[in-house]
C-alpha positions as CSV (number, residue, x, y, z in Angstrom):
1,L,0.0,0.0,0.0
2,V,1.0,3.5,-0.7
3,M,-0.2,6.5,1.2
4,V,-1.6,9.3,-1.0
5,E,-2.5,12.3,1.0
6,G,-3.2,10.1,4.0
7,I,-5.3,7.6,2.1
8,P,-3.9,4.0,1.6
9,V,-3.9,3.1,-2.1
10,Q,-2.9,-0.1,-3.7
11,F,-1.6,-0.1,-7.3
12,I,-1.8,-3.4,-9.1
13,P,0.3,-3.8,-12.2
14,V,-1.4,-5.7,-15.0
15,Y,0.8,-8.8,-15.0
16,N,-1.6,-11.5,-16.3
17,E,-5.0,-12.1,-17.9
18,L,-6.9,-12.2,-14.7
19,V,-5.6,-8.8,-13.5
20,K,-6.2,-7.4,-17.0
21,E,-9.8,-8.5,-16.9
22,A,-10.2,-7.1,-13.3
23,V,-8.8,-3.7,-14.4
24,E,-11.0,-3.6,-17.5
25,S,-14.1,-4.3,-15.4
26,A,-13.2,-1.9,-12.6
27,V,-16.0,0.6,-11.7
28,E,-15.5,4.3,-11.6
29,A,-16.1,6.1,-8.4
30,T,-15.4,9.5,-7.0
31,Y,-13.4,10.0,-3.9
32,R,-12.8,13.6,-2.6
33,R,-13.6,14.9,-6.1
34,I,-11.1,12.6,-7.7
35,R,-12.3,10.0,-10.2
36,I,-10.9,6.6,-9.3
37,R,-11.3,3.0,-10.6
38,V,-12.0,0.3,-8.1
39,L,-11.7,-3.4,-8.7
40,G,-14.7,-5.5,-7.7
41,P,-14.4,-7.7,-4.6
42,E,-14.8,-10.9,-6.8
43,Y,-11.7,-10.0,-8.8
44,L,-9.8,-9.0,-5.7
45,L,-10.7,-12.4,-4.1
46,A,-9.7,-14.3,-7.3
47,I,-6.4,-12.5,-7.5
48,A,-5.7,-13.3,-3.9
49,V,-6.5,-16.9,-4.5
50,Q,-4.3,-17.0,-7.6
51,T,-1.4,-15.3,-5.9
52,N,-1.8,-17.6,-2.8
53,R,0.8,-16.0,-0.6
54,P,0.0,-16.1,3.2
55,K,-1.0,-12.4,3.2
56,D,-3.2,-13.0,0.1
57,R,-4.9,-15.9,1.8
58,E,-5.6,-13.7,4.8
59,R,-7.0,-11.0,2.5
60,A,-9.2,-13.6,0.7
61,I,-10.6,-14.8,4.0
62,Q,-11.3,-11.2,5.0
63,L,-13.1,-10.5,1.7
64,L,-15.2,-13.7,2.2
65,S,-16.3,-12.5,5.6
66,Q,-16.8,-8.8,4.9
67,A,-17.6,-8.1,1.3
68,K,-20.8,-8.5,-0.5
69,L,-19.9,-10.9,-3.4
70,D,-21.7,-11.7,-6.6
71,S,-21.5,-15.5,-6.4
72,K,-22.2,-16.0,-10.1
73,L,-19.5,-13.6,-11.2
74,L,-17.0,-15.1,-8.7
75,G,-17.8,-18.6,-9.9
76,R,-17.3,-17.6,-13.5
77,V,-14.0,-15.9,-12.8
78,L,-12.7,-18.8,-10.7
79,K,-13.7,-21.3,-13.3
80,K,-12.2,-19.3,-16.2
81,Y,-8.8,-19.0,-14.5
82,G,-8.8,-22.6,-13.1
83,L,-8.9,-21.4,-9.4
84,G,-11.9,-23.5,-8.2
85,E,-9.9,-26.1,-6.4
86,R,-7.6,-23.6,-4.7
87,Y,-10.7,-21.6,-3.7
88,G,-12.3,-24.7,-2.3
89,K,-9.3,-25.4,-0.1
90,L,-9.2,-21.8,1.1
91,K,-12.9,-22.0,2.2
92,A,-12.4,-25.4,3.9
């Protein structure tokens, strides 16, 4: 995370097709009169599952417990990128 005027911001480089799709589907929002693009929680969860580092697994568990997820979108993304089995292990 990078602090921008006291606000924690995470920049995600587009390093594979999942992240590319996530960025392309990001929604625009306004924060303090600044237009921003925000990745959906389904994509953040899928990226965390794909990356699979301990901190990403923790982030995925946090998203599962706190975010309102579109289960159809999440299922489609997990299937498309072959992450269903890893996601199942995470949820277990």
